[in-house]
N, C-alpha and C positions, 0 to 999 in steps of 0.2 A: 698836468696832475688832473684827477676828477675831483670836482667840489659840488656841493650844492649851493645855489643861489636863490635869493628870492627874487624871483622874475616878476611877481606882483604882489601888492601888499592884501592881505584879507585872509582866506580861506588856506588850509594847509595844501590844497591842489596848486598854490601859488609858489609853491618850493619846486625847482627843477635842477636836475643833473646838468653839469656843464664842464668843459675842460677850461682850464686856466695854466698860466706859466707857472712853473715850480718855483718858490720864493727862494731867495737867497738871504743868510743870515746877516744882517748890518752890524756895525760895532756894537758890542755888548749884548748880542743876541745869540740865541741856538736854534738849530732847525731839528724838527723832531719828526721823525718817521711815525705818523699816528697809528695806533693799535686801538685806540679807544676814544669817544667822544661823548662827553656828558650832554645830554638833552635838558635843558632847564627852562623853568616857568618863563624867565625873561627872554628866552629865545621866542616862544609863543606870542608874549606881547610886542616884540619888535616886528614879527611876522607879521601881525595884525594890523600894524601900522598906526596902534593906539597910543605909542610911547612919543608923544609930540615934543618939539624942541630940542632934539637931540641930533638933527640932520641925517637921519638914515636915509639911504636911497635905494630905490629898487635897482637888484643887480648886486647887492653886496652878499658876501658869504656871512651866515650867521653863525653863532655858537662862540663859546668863551673858554672852554676848557678842553683839553686832551690829555692823554697819556700816551707813552710811546719811548722810543729810543732815539737818543742824540745822534744825528749822522754827520752833522757839520757845524763849526762854531764859527761866529764872527771875530772880528778884531777886538783884541782884549779879552778873550775869554779862554781859558786854561784848555788847553787840548784833551785833558784828561776826562772832560765830560763826554767826548765821542764813546759811543757804545753803553752810555749809562740809561737806565730806565727812568723816567721823569713823569712827573704831572707839570703840566703848564698852563698858565693862564695867558690867552692869545690877544687880550683885549676885548672889547665888544664887537666881536666879528672875528672871522677868519678861521674858526675850529672845525667846520664841517668840511673837511678836505683830507687828501691823503697825506699832505706834507703841511707842517705850520711852524711859525716863527714866534718865539717869545723871548722877552727880556731875560737876561740872567737872574734879576731879581725876582722874577715871576716865575721860577721853576722851584720844585721841589721834589729832591731825589725819591725813589721809591725803596722801601725797605724790604728785605727779604721776605717773602710770604704774602705780599699784598699784589694782587693783580692789577694791570691797566684797567679793566673794567670796574673793579673796586674803587680805584683811586679815583676816577671821574664820577662815582657816586658819592664820595667823601669831599671830595676836594675844595669845592666852594660851599656845599651846604654846611659842611661841619662847622668851619670857621664862622659862617655867617649866624648859626644857632648859638655857638659859643659866646660871641661877641653881643649878640642881640640880648642874652640872658643877663649878660653884665650890664648893658646898656638898661636893661630894666631893673637892675640892681635886686637881680633875684637871689634870695639866700637860702639856705637849708632850712627845712621846716616849713616853708611858706608854700602856699598853693598856686598852681599855674594852672591856666588854661591855653592850650595851643589850638588856634584855629585854623584848619586845613593843615592836619596833621599827617595825612596820608601822603603828602608829597616829601620830597628829600629833606628839605629845611625842617619841616615838622616831625619827621621821622627822628631826626639827629637830636632836636631839642628836647623830644620826650627821652632818649636814652640818657642825654646829658644831665637832664633834670633828675632822673631816677638814681644816676650815679652819684649824684649830689646830695642824695636824701632830702627830695622834695617832700613836703608834707602829704599834698594831694597833686596829682597830674591828671587833668580833665583834657578830653580832646574832642574835637568835633570831627566827624566822618560820615560817610555817606551809607554805610550799609553796616550790619552785624557782622560780616565776616572781617571788614577793615577794622573794626573795633576789637574784635578778637585778636587780630594780628598785633594790634597797638598795646593791647593789654599785655601780650607777651614781652613786649619792648619796654614796658614800664608803665603805661597809663592805668591809673586807678580808677576814672570814671569815663564813661564814654557817652557823648551826647551827639544829637544828631546836628545837620549842617546850620540849623538856626540856634544852635545851643540849647536846645530843651533835652530834657532828660534828667536834671537834677534842679527842680524848681527851687528858686530862692537862693541857689548857691552862688557866692561871691568868691573872687579869686584876688589875691594879692598882686599877680601880673597876669597879664595876656599878652601872648606872641600872636601877631595876626599876619598871616601870609596871603590873606586874600583881598582885604580892603573891600571895594564895592559899596553898593547901597545900603548892606546890612551892617556895615560897621558901628554906626551909633548904638546900636541895640547891644553891643558887647562892651561899650564903654560903660553901659548900665549894669553890666555883670561884674565890675570893679568893686572891690572892698574898700572901706577907708584907707586912704594913702595908696590906693592900688594904683599901678602903671600898665598902660596898654603901648606896646611896641609895635609899630606896623613895619613888617620886613618885606612887603610884596604887594602888589596890586593887580595879581591875577585874574581878580575878579571885577577890575575897573576901579575907578577912583570913586572916594565916599561923595556923599553930598556936600554941597559947598557950605552947608550950614552944619556941619556934623559938630562942629565944637560947642554949639549950643547945648548939646547934651552933657558936657563937661560943666558948663556955666549952670545949668539948671541944678546941679547937685554940687555947687561950690563948697559948702561946707563940710563936704566930705574929702576934699583934698585930693580928688583922683587928677591923674595926669596922662597926657597922651604925647608919643613921641615917634619920630620916624628912626629907621636905622640902616645905614648902607655900609658894606665892608669898605668901601672906598675912604671912610674917614680913619681907617685903622691904619697905623704905619706897616708898610711892608714886611718888616722885620718881624713884628708881631704876629701878623697874619701866618708868615712861614712857620714861626715858632710852634703856633699852635696847631697848623696843618700838620706837621712833622709829629707831632706828639699824637694827635690821632690816628694818623697813619700806621703809627707804631702800636697803638692800643688795638687798633682794628687787625693787624697782623698777629697780635697776640690772642685774638678772639675776644677783646673786651669791648668792642664797640661792632655793631653788625651793620655793614652795607647792605641796602635793600634794593636788589635790582629788579624792576618790574619785567624788563625784557630786553633781549639784544637784537638790534637788528642791523641789516646793512645799511651803508651810507645811502644807497640809492632809494632805500625807504624811509626817508626823513619825513617825507607828507606822510606816511602812516602813522609815524610816531607823534607827529604833531596833531593828526586825527585824534588819535587816542587820549592826549593831552587835553584837547579840546572837549572831548566826550567826557571827561572826568573818569576814564578807565584806569588811570595809572597810579599805583602804589608803589612808592619808591621813585626810581628813576629808569627811564629807557635810556640805554647805552646804543650809540651807532659804532659801528666797525667797518673800516674801508674794505 
């Protein structure tokens, strides 16, 4: 089968098309004929080689989510899964391929009316946004700032907060056009990438997808008892001393936390994802697809992400 590998860590041209043996499902697994592949920010971080400590090696097949049709099942998996449309988490790797395997517990059936392309736009980003907001103890009527709102997680956070009747939903983004699109999804205040545009505004919760050297300045945008939750580091790691920003405002009871979907029981993830898929099929949530490219164009997809051109999610199709 055709796959894309990380031939060399670094720039997008380090991605290369290759041939690999077709996988076979082991016990408890499904084999999916891939119809859509979600291209996520974590894929870019892994490709750059900046996510140290996880044992990634050159030659791996990146990607973690696919949607398609089950074509084979492993031992212990009911044969009725064959022929069903599903979304699947492949682990940290293995998705940029024509065929992919996944554990049965990491598979969510697609409802009628939801395409594979829309499924990989929502499948990871939606649950991350949902549980990150819960991790921030975000409540109706509170104010929220979403930093990096033009990506798939940020877009879902805006929609979910609007659906839950947030008081103010502020977003950071890079252009007036993106700001207008985010306003159509529920944002009420649009700031530039640095957080400027509403001088003096403070927020009950900040959801930060970016990280990087500017993260401390967003800790300073927290109201009393405000909570910042970091859900990504696409902009790199924050300064080693970023916690001093919290210490300097000790009497305001601000707090910082990280969030990973890995800490949520798989059954809870699947329950929320199924509900979001059904809501999208009913038109209550909007998957935002930036573009659909061929698998051979994975390098171009990553170039666009690195350039900050993507609003929503790029999807690859074999």
